[in-house]
Phi, psi and omega in degrees: 000313181298320180294319180298320180296316180294324178294321180293321180297314180300316179297321182290320180291335176279353178099356180275168177275134178291139179275146178286131179295145182277334179228174169072341179244121184277171182294335182288340179264081181284164180288133178228151176295136178274309180196152169233120186221146180227122182240128179245120175285165180300330181275012176085011177281128180245131179237125184241140168241112190255113167043050177281118182269116181244145181290138179280162183239170184278332182255135180295329182296321178294317179295322178296324180293324181292316181294321180295328178293316181296313180292328176298318177298317180297315180295326179297318179292321178296318176298320177298321179295323178292326182291325180294325181284118183241149177300136181267144176284134174304158183305124183250330186245131180219151174291142180277060185251012178273162185291326181200186187256013186298333181292343180259359185301125179061015176239317184229162174245100184288134171247112181265130181239114180253147173200164182271355180194151174293341181274357178302120181305323182293319178297315180297320176297319181296316179296321178296320179296321181290325182286342183288332180222067182294325185296322179296328180284312182299320179298341180252015175063036176278139171234130183263126179242128184242144180215111178238025180233086184292336180293336180285340178049056180296153180303321180293324177292318177297327180285316183277335177058052182285154176242098186073222180287138172205141175248134182233126174254122183245135180280172178295335178281357178092353180277147176283127183263327177196157172231138182226131180273004182224161178295143177241139175277170186298325181298317179293321179294313184294325176299316176297319177295319183293345178273347183289148183301313185296320178296323179296321176295319178300317180299314178301312180298322179297316179294325179292320179293324177294322182291331180286335179293337183256000180284000000 
């Protein structure tokens, strides 16, 4: 009987019609629908099981095990879909095509990366370093602005006047904190930011807020 049920379940899930058992199942136990269920994962993945007809059995325990098997498979797929979905980091990299940095005033710390071409090895090295640790930059309200087209003569390029490759760190107050003619890694950038007066105040405020949560 147990083997017949598993064979019928396998045939039904493959889209085939289940065969009537030759023994053990009487005429009074006709084929009845077991379940129709629709599960939608958060990412919009929909899995439907539509009117699969499975032969009923005489004992409730066996039928419970079949239903449990079906739902276990559905929940496993749903959990897998949620695992693939990961929280996304906010936009960190933008082109430096704005007129000025006023939109970031007291909100962001712009890091401007200038080069005469995207093929500049220094530019490529700098961007690779920045992409290695995006969370450390986002946690310090950094926004990376890039300009690799000197012919466009963008307002920020004209203001900063880079010569070839140049990295510029601007504070939330709008003041230029440093200029570097070579690539800097995220650790060097964050060290400089953490020494700033405004950043020190942010750290103290964060500690005070955390302390109040435990009062």
